[in-house]
mmCIF file as gemmi writes it, N, C-alpha and C atoms, coordinates in Angstrom:
data_model
loop_
_atom_site.group_PDB
_atom_site.id
_atom_site.type_symbol
_atom_site.label_atom_id
_atom_site.label_alt_id
_atom_site.label_comp_id
_atom_site.label_asym_id
_atom_site.label_entity_id
_atom_site.label_seq_id
_atom_site.pdbx_PDB_ins_code
_atom_site.Cartn_x
_atom_site.Cartn_y
_atom_site.Cartn_z
_atom_site.occupancy
_atom_site.B_iso_or_equiv
_atom_site.pdbx_formal_charge
_atom_site.auth_seq_id
_atom_site.auth_asym_id
_atom_site.pdbx_PDB_model_num
ATOM 1 N N . MET Axp A 1 ? 126.612 104.264 100.803 1 0 ? 1 A 1
ATOM 2 C CA . MET Axp A 1 ? 126.099 105.566 100.416 1 0 ? 1 A 1
ATOM 3 C C . MET Axp A 1 ? 124.907 105.419 99.461 1 0 ? 1 A 1
ATOM 4 N N . ILE Axp A 2 ? 125.011 104.462 98.551 1 0 ? 2 A 1
ATOM 5 C CA . ILE Axp A 2 ? 123.916 104.259 97.589 1 0 ? 2 A 1
ATOM 6 C C . ILE Axp A 2 ? 122.657 103.777 98.307 1 0 ? 2 A 1
ATOM 7 N N . GLY Axp A 3 ? 122.847 102.906 99.306 1 0 ? 3 A 1
ATOM 8 C CA . GLY Axp A 3 ? 121.693 102.414 100.047 1 0 ? 3 A 1
ATOM 9 C C . GLY Axp A 3 ? 121 103.518 100.823 1 0 ? 3 A 1
ATOM 10 N N . LEU Axp A 4 ? 121.785 104.43 101.396 1 0 ? 4 A 1
ATOM 11 C CA . LEU Axp A 4 ? 121.197 105.554 102.129 1 0 ? 4 A 1
ATOM 12 C C . LEU Axp A 4 ? 120.431 106.472 101.198 1 0 ? 4 A 1
ATOM 13 N N . ILE Axp A 5 ? 120.965 106.726 100.026 1 0 ? 5 A 1
ATOM 14 C CA . ILE Axp A 5 ? 120.264 107.559 99.035 1 0 ? 5 A 1
ATOM 15 C C . ILE Axp A 5 ? 118.98 106.869 98.58 1 0 ? 5 A 1
ATOM 16 N N . ALA Axp A 6 ? 119.041 105.543 98.368 1 0 ? 6 A 1
ATOM 17 C CA . ALA Axp A 6 ? 117.844 104.819 97.958 1 0 ? 6 A 1
ATOM 18 C C . ALA Axp A 6 ? 116.799 104.841 99.073 1 0 ? 6 A 1
ATOM 19 N N . GLY Axp A 7 ? 117.237 104.692 100.333 1 0 ? 7 A 1
ATOM 20 C CA . GLY Axp A 7 ? 116.308 104.75 101.449 1 0 ? 7 A 1
ATOM 21 C C . GLY Axp A 7 ? 115.618 106.096 101.566 1 0 ? 7 A 1
ATOM 22 N N . ILE Axp A 8 ? 116.374 107.166 101.396 1 0 ? 8 A 1
ATOM 23 C CA . ILE Axp A 8 ? 115.801 108.513 101.447 1 0 ? 8 A 1
ATOM 24 C C . ILE Axp A 8 ? 114.828 108.725 100.297 1 0 ? 8 A 1
ATOM 25 N N . PHE Axp A 9 ? 115.219 108.247 99.109 1 0 ? 9 A 1
ATOM 26 C CA . PHE Axp A 9 ? 114.344 108.381 97.948 1 0 ? 9 A 1
ATOM 27 C C . PHE Axp A 9 ? 113.008 107.658 98.163 1 0 ? 9 A 1
ATOM 28 N N . PHE Axp A 10 ? 113.078 106.407 98.615 1 0 ? 10 A 1
ATOM 29 C CA . PHE Axp A 10 ? 111.837 105.651 98.824 1 0 ? 10 A 1
ATOM 30 C C . PHE Axp A 10 ? 111.016 106.205 99.986 1 0 ? 10 A 1
ATOM 31 N N . LEU Axp A 11 ? 111.681 106.781 100.986 1 0 ? 11 A 1
ATOM 32 C CA . LEU Axp A 11 ? 110.947 107.395 102.09 1 0 ? 11 A 1
ATOM 33 C C . LEU Axp A 11 ? 110.17 108.618 101.61 1 0 ? 11 A 1
ATOM 34 N N . THR Axp A 12 ? 110.8 109.467 100.779 1 0 ? 12 A 1
ATOM 35 C CA . THR Axp A 12 ? 110.093 110.634 100.262 1 0 ? 12 A 1
ATOM 36 C C . THR Axp A 12 ? 108.951 110.213 99.334 1 0 ? 12 A 1
ATOM 37 N N . GLN Axp A 13 ? 109.168 109.156 98.539 1 0 ? 13 A 1
ATOM 38 C CA . GLN Axp A 13 ? 108.095 108.676 97.653 1 0 ? 13 A 1
ATOM 39 C C . GLN Axp A 13 ? 106.917 108.126 98.471 1 0 ? 13 A 1
ATOM 40 N N . SER Axp A 14 ? 107.225 107.428 99.554 1 0 ? 14 A 1
ATOM 41 C CA . SER Axp A 14 ? 106.139 106.879 100.365 1 0 ? 14 A 1
ATOM 42 C C . SER Axp A 14 ? 105.355 107.981 101.056 1 0 ? 14 A 1
ATOM 43 N N . LEU Axp A 15 ? 106.041 109.046 101.452 1 0 ? 15 A 1
ATOM 44 C CA . LEU Axp A 15 ? 105.328 110.161 102.079 1 0 ? 15 A 1
ATOM 45 C C . LEU Axp A 15 ? 104.512 110.951 101.053 1 0 ? 15 A 1
ATOM 46 N N . MET Axp A 16 ? 105.047 111.113 99.847 1 0 ? 16 A 1
ATOM 47 C CA . MET Axp A 16 ? 104.334 111.868 98.815 1 0 ? 16 A 1
ATOM 48 C C . MET Axp A 16 ? 103.077 111.127 98.354 1 0 ? 16 A 1
ATOM 49 N N . TYR Axp A 17 ? 103.186 109.803 98.151 1 0 ? 17 A 1
ATOM 50 C CA . TYR Axp A 17 ? 102.065 109.02 97.619 1 0 ? 17 A 1
ATOM 51 C C . TYR Axp A 17 ? 101.265 108.315 98.7 1 0 ? 17 A 1
ATOM 52 N N . LYS Axp A 18 ? 101.681 108.492 99.977 1 0 ? 18 A 1
ATOM 53 C CA . LYS Axp A 18 ? 100.994 107.874 101.117 1 0 ? 18 A 1
ATOM 54 C C . LYS Axp A 18 ? 100.85 106.371 100.907 1 0 ? 18 A 1
ATOM 55 N N . ASP Axp A 19 ? 101.966 105.718 100.539 1 0 ? 19 A 1
ATOM 56 C CA . ASP Axp A 19 ? 101.987 104.289 100.271 1 0 ? 19 A 1
ATOM 57 C C . ASP Axp A 19 ? 102.833 103.586 101.326 1 0 ? 19 A 1
ATOM 58 N N . PRO Axp A 20 ? 102.209 102.771 102.171 1 0 ? 20 A 1
ATOM 59 C CA . PRO Axp A 20 ? 102.978 102.125 103.25 1 0 ? 20 A 1
ATOM 60 C C . PRO Axp A 20 ? 103.923 101.031 102.753 1 0 ? 20 A 1
ATOM 61 N N . ILE Axp A 21 ? 103.648 100.432 101.608 1 0 ? 21 A 1
ATOM 62 C CA . ILE Axp A 21 ? 104.527 99.381 101.076 1 0 ? 21 A 1
ATOM 63 C C . ILE Axp A 21 ? 105.88 99.975 100.699 1 0 ? 21 A 1
ATOM 64 N N . ILE Axp A 22 ? 105.873 101.128 100.068 1 0 ? 22 A 1
ATOM 65 C CA . ILE Axp A 22 ? 107.128 101.794 99.724 1 0 ? 22 A 1
ATOM 66 C C . ILE Axp A 22 ? 107.837 102.257 101.001 1 0 ? 22 A 1
ATOM 67 N N . GLY Axp A 23 ? 107.078 102.609 102.008 1 0 ? 23 A 1
ATOM 68 C CA . GLY Axp A 23 ? 107.676 102.965 103.299 1 0 ? 23 A 1
ATOM 69 C C . GLY Axp A 23 ? 108.386 101.788 103.933 1 0 ? 23 A 1
ATOM 70 N N . LEU Axp A 24 ? 107.824 100.586 103.825 1 0 ? 24 A 1
ATOM 71 C CA . LEU Axp A 24 ? 108.496 99.395 104.324 1 0 ? 24 A 1
ATOM 72 C C . LEU Axp A 24 ? 109.777 99.119 103.536 1 0 ? 24 A 1
ATOM 73 N N . LEU Axp A 25 ? 109.738 99.355 102.231 1 0 ? 25 A 1
ATOM 74 C CA . LEU Axp A 25 ? 110.919 99.173 101.417 1 0 ? 25 A 1
ATOM 75 C C . LEU Axp A 25 ? 112.034 100.147 101.841 1 0 ? 25 A 1
ATOM 76 N N . SER Axp A 26 ? 111.656 101.385 102.117 1 0 ? 26 A 1
ATOM 77 C CA . SER Axp A 26 ? 112.669 102.339 102.579 1 0 ? 26 A 1
ATOM 78 C C . SER Axp A 26 ? 113.204 101.942 103.942 1 0 ? 26 A 1
ATOM 79 N N . GLY Axp A 27 ? 112.354 101.401 104.794 1 0 ? 27 A 1
ATOM 80 C CA . GLY Axp A 27 ? 112.812 100.924 106.1 1 0 ? 27 A 1
ATOM 81 C C . GLY Axp A 27 ? 113.808 99.788 105.961 1 0 ? 27 A 1
ATOM 82 N N . MET Axp A 28 ? 113.592 98.918 104.975 1 0 ? 28 A 1
ATOM 83 C CA . MET Axp A 28 ? 114.522 97.818 104.73 1 0 ? 28 A 1
ATOM 84 C C . MET Axp A 28 ? 115.881 98.358 104.298 1 0 ? 28 A 1
ATOM 85 N N . PHE Axp A 29 ? 115.879 99.348 103.429 1 0 ? 29 A 1
ATOM 86 C CA . PHE Axp A 29 ? 117.134 99.952 102.992 1 0 ? 29 A 1
ATOM 87 C C . PHE Axp A 29 ? 117.87 100.614 104.164 1 0 ? 29 A 1
ATOM 88 N N . PHE Axp A 30 ? 117.117 101.367 104.996 1 0 ? 30 A 1
ATOM 89 C CA . PHE Axp A 30 ? 117.74 102.033 106.131 1 0 ? 30 A 1
ATOM 90 C C . PHE Axp A 30 ? 118.312 101.005 107.11 1 0 ? 30 A 1
ATOM 91 N N . LEU Axp A 31 ? 117.593 99.921 107.346 1 0 ? 31 A 1
ATOM 92 C CA . LEU Axp A 31 ? 118.071 98.886 108.267 1 0 ? 31 A 1
ATOM 93 C C . LEU Axp A 31 ? 119.368 98.257 107.76 1 0 ? 31 A 1
ATOM 94 N N . GLN Axp A 32 ? 119.437 97.97 106.466 1 0 ? 32 A 1
ATOM 95 C CA . GLN Axp A 32 ? 120.638 97.372 105.901 1 0 ? 32 A 1
ATOM 96 C C . GLN Axp A 32 ? 121.826 98.337 105.959 1 0 ? 32 A 1
ATOM 97 N N . VAL Axp A 33 ? 121.56 99.605 105.735 1 0 ? 33 A 1
ATOM 98 C CA . VAL Axp A 33 ? 122.644 100.589 105.745 1 0 ? 33 A 1
ATOM 99 C C . VAL Axp A 33 ? 123.169 100.796 107.169 1 0 ? 33 A 1
ATOM 100 N N . PHE Axp A 34 ? 122.297 100.942 108.129 1 0 ? 34 A 1
ATOM 101 C CA . PHE Axp A 34 ? 122.737 101.25 109.496 1 0 ? 34 A 1
ATOM 102 C C . PHE Axp A 34 ? 123.308 100.057 110.22 1 0 ? 34 A 1
ATOM 103 N N . THR Axp A 35 ? 122.974 98.835 109.828 1 0 ? 35 A 1
ATOM 104 C CA . THR Axp A 35 ? 123.543 97.654 110.465 1 0 ? 35 A 1
ATOM 105 C C . THR Axp A 35 ? 124.678 97.044 109.657 1 0 ? 35 A 1
ATOM 106 N N . ASN Axp A 36 ? 125.017 97.641 108.511 1 0 ? 36 A 1
ATOM 107 C CA . ASN Axp A 36 ? 126.06 97.146 107.606 1 0 ? 36 A 1
ATOM 108 C C . ASN Axp A 36 ? 125.822 95.691 107.211 1 0 ? 36 A 1
ATOM 109 N N . LYS Axp A 37 ? 124.609 95.338 106.928 1 0 ? 37 A 1
ATOM 110 C CA . LYS Axp A 37 ? 124.258 93.999 106.47 1 0 ? 37 A 1
ATOM 111 C C . LYS Axp A 37 ? 123.839 94.078 105.014 1 0 ? 37 A 1
ATOM 112 N N . GLY Axp A 38 ? 123.75 92.935 104.357 1 0 ? 38 A 1
ATOM 113 C CA . GLY Axp A 38 ? 123.347 92.902 102.959 1 0 ? 38 A 1
ATOM 114 C C . GLY Axp A 38 ? 124.473 93.372 102.066 1 0 ? 38 A 1
ATOM 115 N N . CYS Axp A 39 ? 124.163 93.889 100.933 1 0 ? 39 A 1
ATOM 116 C CA . CYS Axp A 39 ? 125.182 94.312 99.97 1 0 ? 39 A 1
ATOM 117 C C . CYS Axp A 39 ? 125.631 95.741 100.186 1 0 ? 39 A 1
ATOM 118 N N . PHE Axp A 40 ? 125.134 96.417 101.234 1 0 ? 40 A 1
ATOM 119 C CA . PHE Axp A 40 ? 125.533 97.797 101.468 1 0 ? 40 A 1
ATOM 120 C C . PHE Axp A 40 ? 126.65 97.917 102.466 1 0 ? 40 A 1
ATOM 121 N N . GLY Axp A 41 ? 127.144 96.803 103.006 1 0 ? 41 A 1
ATOM 122 C CA . GLY Axp A 41 ? 128.222 96.822 103.983 1 0 ? 41 A 1
ATOM 123 C C . GLY Axp A 41 ? 129.554 97.149 103.364 1 0 ? 41 A 1
ATOM 124 N N . ARG Axp A 42 ? 130.601 97.087 104.177 1 0 ? 42 A 1
ATOM 125 C CA . ARG Axp A 42 ? 131.928 97.427 103.734 1 0 ? 42 A 1
ATOM 126 C C . ARG Axp A 42 ? 132.428 96.442 102.675 1 0 ? 42 A 1
ATOM 127 N N . SER Axp A 43 ? 132.105 95.145 102.825 1 0 ? 43 A 1
ATOM 128 C CA . SER Axp A 43 ? 132.61 94.151 101.868 1 0 ? 43 A 1
ATOM 129 C C . SER Axp A 43 ? 131.66 93.934 100.703 1 0 ? 43 A 1
ATOM 130 N N . GLY Axp A 44 ? 130.531 94.605 100.678 1 0 ? 44 A 1
ATOM 131 C CA . GLY Axp A 44 ? 129.575 94.422 99.595 1 0 ? 44 A 1
ATOM 132 C C . GLY Axp A 44 ? 128.972 93.033 99.632 1 0 ? 44 A 1
ATOM 133 N N . CYS Axp A 45 ? 128.863 92.393 98.497 1 0 ? 45 A 1
ATOM 134 C CA . CYS Axp A 45 ? 128.3 91.043 98.429 1 0 ? 45 A 1
ATOM 135 C C . CYS Axp A 45 ? 129.395 89.993 98.325 1 0 ? 45 A 1
ATOM 136 N N . ALA Axp A 46 ? 130.578 90.301 98.799 1 0 ? 46 A 1
ATOM 137 C CA . ALA Axp A 46 ? 131.703 89.371 98.701 1 0 ? 46 A 1
ATOM 138 C C . ALA Axp A 46 ? 131.51 88.201 99.649 1 0 ? 46 A 1
ATOM 139 N N . ILE Axp A 47 ? 132.083 87.075 99.294 1 0 ? 47 A 1
ATOM 140 C CA . ILE Axp A 47 ? 132.051 85.902 100.156 1 0 ? 47 A 1
ATOM 141 C C . ILE Axp A 47 ? 133.083 86.099 101.252 1 0 ? 47 A 1
ATOM 142 N N . PRO Axp A 48 ? 132.72 85.877 102.522 1 0 ? 48 A 1
ATOM 143 C CA . PRO Axp A 48 ? 133.69 86.092 103.597 1 0 ? 48 A 1
ATOM 144 C C . PRO Axp A 48 ? 134.863 85.12 103.515 1 0 ? 48 A 1
ATOM 145 N N . THR Axp A 49 ? 136.04 85.605 103.854 1 0 ? 49 A 1
ATOM 146 C CA . THR Axp A 49 ? 137.228 84.759 103.839 1 0 ? 49 A 1
ATOM 147 C C . THR Axp A 49 ? 137.363 84.036 105.169 1 0 ? 49 A 1
ATOM 148 N N . ILE Axp A 50 ? 138.149 82.971 105.182 1 0 ? 50 A 1
ATOM 149 C CA . ILE Axp A 50 ? 138.358 82.2 106.416 1 0 ? 50 A 1
ATOM 150 C C . ILE Axp A 50 ? 139.424 82.914 107.224 1 0 ? 50 A 1
ATOM 151 N N . SER Axp A 51 ? 139.131 83.192 108.478 1 0 ? 51 A 1
ATOM 152 C CA . SER Axp A 51 ? 140.094 83.868 109.327 1 0 ? 51 A 1
ATOM 153 C C . SER Axp A 51 ? 141.073 82.843 109.919 1 0 ? 51 A 1
ATOM 154 N N . ALA Axp A 52 ? 142.077 83.304 110.64 1 0 ? 52 A 1
ATOM 155 C CA . ALA Axp A 52 ? 143.078 82.401 111.231 1 0 ? 52 A 1
ATOM 156 C C . ALA Axp A 52 ? 142.433 81.494 112.263 1 0 ? 52 A 1
ATOM 157 N N . HIS Axp A 53 ? 141.418 81.972 112.948 1 0 ? 53 A 1
ATOM 158 C CA . HIS Axp A 53 ? 140.727 81.159 113.94 1 0 ? 53 A 1
ATOM 159 C C . HIS Axp A 53 ? 139.958 80.014 113.279 1 0 ? 53 A 1
ATOM 160 N N . ASP Axp A 54 ? 139.371 80.262 112.135 1 0 ? 54 A 1
ATOM 161 C CA . ASP Axp A 54 ? 138.58 79.256 111.429 1 0 ? 54 A 1
ATOM 162 C C . ASP Axp A 54 ? 139.453 78.215 110.734 1 0 ? 54 A 1
ATOM 163 N N . LYS Axp A 55 ? 140.713 78.536 110.44 1 0 ? 55 A 1
ATOM 164 C CA . LYS Axp A 55 ? 141.583 77.596 109.751 1 0 ? 55 A 1
ATOM 165 C C . LYS Axp A 55 ? 141.865 76.372 110.614 1 0 ? 55 A 1
ATOM 166 N N . SER Axp A 56 ? 141.978 76.557 111.926 1 0 ? 56 A 1
ATOM 167 C CA . SER Axp A 56 ? 142.241 75.426 112.793 1 0 ? 56 A 1
ATOM 168 C C . SER Axp A 56 ? 141.042 74.492 112.839 1 0 ? 56 A 1
ATOM 169 N N . ALA Axp A 57 ? 139.843 75.046 112.724 1 0 ? 57 A 1
ATOM 170 C CA . ALA Axp A 57 ? 138.634 74.216 112.73 1 0 ? 57 A 1
ATOM 171 C C . ALA Axp A 57 ? 138.431 73.515 111.395 1 0 ? 57 A 1
ATOM 172 N N . ALA Axp A 58 ? 139.089 73.982 110.341 1 0 ? 58 A 1
ATOM 173 C CA . ALA Axp A 58 ? 138.906 73.405 109.025 1 0 ? 58 A 1
ATOM 174 C C . ALA Axp A 58 ? 139.832 72.226 108.754 1 0 ? 58 A 1
ATOM 175 N N . LYS Axp A 59 ? 140.705 71.875 109.732 1 0 ? 59 A 1
ATOM 176 C CA . LYS Axp A 59 ? 141.62 70.759 109.544 1 0 ? 59 A 1
ATOM 177 C C . LYS Axp A 59 ? 140.844 69.439 109.552 1 0 ? 59 A 1
ATOM 178 N N . GLU Axp A 60 ? 141.468 68.429 108.998 1 0 ? 60 A 1
ATOM 179 C CA . GLU Axp A 60 ? 140.865 67.097 108.948 1 0 ? 60 A 1
ATOM 180 C C . GLU Axp A 60 ? 140.743 66.546 110.378 1 0 ? 60 A 1
ATOM 181 N N . PRO Axp A 61 ? 139.561 66.004 110.741 1 0 ? 61 A 1
ATOM 182 C CA . PRO Axp A 61 ? 139.405 65.496 112.104 1 0 ? 61 A 1
ATOM 183 C C . PRO Axp A 61 ? 140.139 64.163 112.281 1 0 ? 61 A 1
ATOM 184 N N . ASN Axp A 62 ? 140.469 63.844 113.531 1 0 ? 62 A 1
ATOM 185 C CA . ASN Axp A 62 ? 141.118 62.578 113.837 1 0 ? 62 A 1
ATOM 186 C C . ASN Axp A 62 ? 140.032 61.526 114.071 1 0 ? 62 A 1
ATOM 187 N N . TYR Axp A 63 ? 140.216 60.382 113.438 1 0 ? 63 A 1
ATOM 188 C CA . TYR Axp A 63 ? 139.283 59.266 113.586 1 0 ? 63 A 1
ATOM 189 C C . TYR Axp A 63 ? 139.951 58.129 114.347 1 0 ? 63 A 1
ATOM 190 N N . THR Axp A 64 ? 139.173 57.473 115.188 1 0 ? 64 A 1
ATOM 191 C CA . THR Axp A 64 ? 139.648 56.294 115.899 1 0 ? 64 A 1
ATOM 192 C C . THR Axp A 64 ? 138.842 55.106 115.415 1 0 ? 64 A 1
ATOM 193 N N . GLU Axp A 65 ? 139.544 54.087 114.94 1 0 ? 65 A 1
ATOM 194 C CA . GLU Axp A 65 ? 138.869 52.906 114.415 1 0 ? 65 A 1
ATOM 195 C C . GLU Axp A 65 ? 138.559 51.957 115.59 1 0 ? 65 A 1
ATOM 196 N N . ILE Axp A 66 ? 137.288 51.618 115.711 1 0 ? 66 A 1
ATOM 197 C CA . ILE Axp A 66 ? 136.836 50.729 116.785 1 0 ? 66 A 1
ATOM 198 C C . ILE Axp A 66 ? 136.528 49.386 116.17 1 0 ? 66 A 1
ATOM 199 N N . LYS Axp A 67 ? 137.163 48.323 116.725 1 0 ? 67 A 1
ATOM 200 C CA . LYS Axp A 67 ? 136.965 46.96 116.185 1 0 ? 67 A 1
ATOM 201 C C . LYS Axp A 67 ? 136.14 46.131 117.135 1 0 ? 67 A 1
């Protein structure tokens, strides 16, 4: 919600001052909000946890000694 408000704010500022750089900034905020990427997603800036599928890949690999 905060990202959407920031995107709207920067979009209105870019239209009022006719500044394309601020318009690009608002586009970045809108892109992050609508794709749920960055710190505006459901998990925020949290580090992703390992799922059950990834736990099997995290096991120690088997080594074969060749002489």
